N, C-alpha and C positions, 0 to 999 in steps of 0.2 A: 719728738720733744715732749718732755714732761712739764706740765703746768702745775704750779703750786698755788693753792688757794687757802687762806687762813680764815677761820671763823673766830669771832670774839672781838676784842678791842682793836679797832682799826687805827687808833692813834699811836699804837706801838710801832716801832720800826720793824720792817719785815725780817723774819727769821730765814736763815739759809735753809735750803731744801733738806728736809729730814732724810729723805731717801729717794732713790730713783727706782723706777719699775721697768723691767724689761718687757719687750713685746710678748714673750711667752707667758709671763706672769699676768699681763693685762688680758690676754686671750683666755687664760684659764679662769681668771676672776670673772670675766663676763659670762663664761660658760656656767660656772657654779651659780652665779646670781640668777641666770636664766632658768636653770634647773630648779632652783628654790623659789621661783616666781617673785624675785626681789628686784624689780626694774630700777628702783632708785637706791639700791643697796650699795655697799662697799665692802672691801676686804679690810678688816681692822688688823693692824700689826702693832704689837705691844711688847714690852719688856716687863718681866716680873722677877722678883727675887727667887732664888732656888736654882735647881739644876746642879750639875757636878762642879761648875766653876764659879757660881755665885749669882749669875743672872741667867734667865732663859727667855727665848723668844716664844711668843704666842701669836696665834692668828685665829680669827673668827669672822664669820659673815655678820655684817651690821646693817640695820635698816637704813642708816645714814650717819652723818657725823654728829658728834656731841659738841657742845659749847667749848671753845678753846682748842678743838682738834686742828691739826694740820691735815689738809686734804690734798692729795696728789692725784692728778688726773693724767692718764696716759692711754692713748688709743681707745678712748671711750670707756675706760674702766676707772673707778675711783678706789683709792687706798686711803684710809684714815689712820692717823697716829695721834695719841694723846700727847700733851705737852711734855710730861715727864719722860716718856719713852722717846720722844723726838730728839732730846739731847743725846741719848745714848745711841741713837740710830743715825745721827747726822753723818751724811756722806755714804750711807749704806746703799746696797742694791738688793731689791727683792726680785728673785728669778723663779722660774718654774722649770724643773727638769723632769724628764721621763726617759728612763733607760731600763735595761734588763735588771739592774741591781735595785733600783728604787725610783720612786717618782714622788714629787711634791714640791712645795714652795721651799725656797732656801733664802737665807739672808747672808749676804757677804758684808761684814761689818769691819771697816778699817779701824774702829775704836777698840776692837777686841784684842787684848794683848795675850790672852790665854783662852783656849777653848778645850772642850772635851771631845773625845772621839765620837760622841753621839751627834755632834754638829748642831745641836740646838741650845747649847749652854756656853757661856762666855764670861770673861772678866775684863773690866776696863782698867786702865792705868791707875785710876783713883780707887780701885778695889770696890768694896761694897757688895751687897748681896750676901746671902748665907748659902755656902755650898752644901749640897746634899748628895747622897750616893747615887751612882748611875743605876738605872734599872734595865 
């Protein structure tokens, strides 16, 4: 079960879970944080303008959550998402896959109406973002 914790103004009504985290993603997050000696750290998932379709996903290790972040806890791992990204990631799933072709974190986003073959770029029904050429 994924737990949702929000930092910031507690007088606001709770937001829906920005995303869920699979067991594989939680385990890989814990491993990466241990390797970097970040026992209180988290995996930051965010959305920025760009990519082939208008938006692209980004991920980084963070020392901890920032004010206003949505914090998702699953199997001892924390994932943090900023408020703006949380809207576009609502209902998404973060997974970690490792196979002969590729390995890495993946975002499955039900809000994406168009995506690029690279798998890290998407567009929402409302559009937005500025598409850039694939590399």
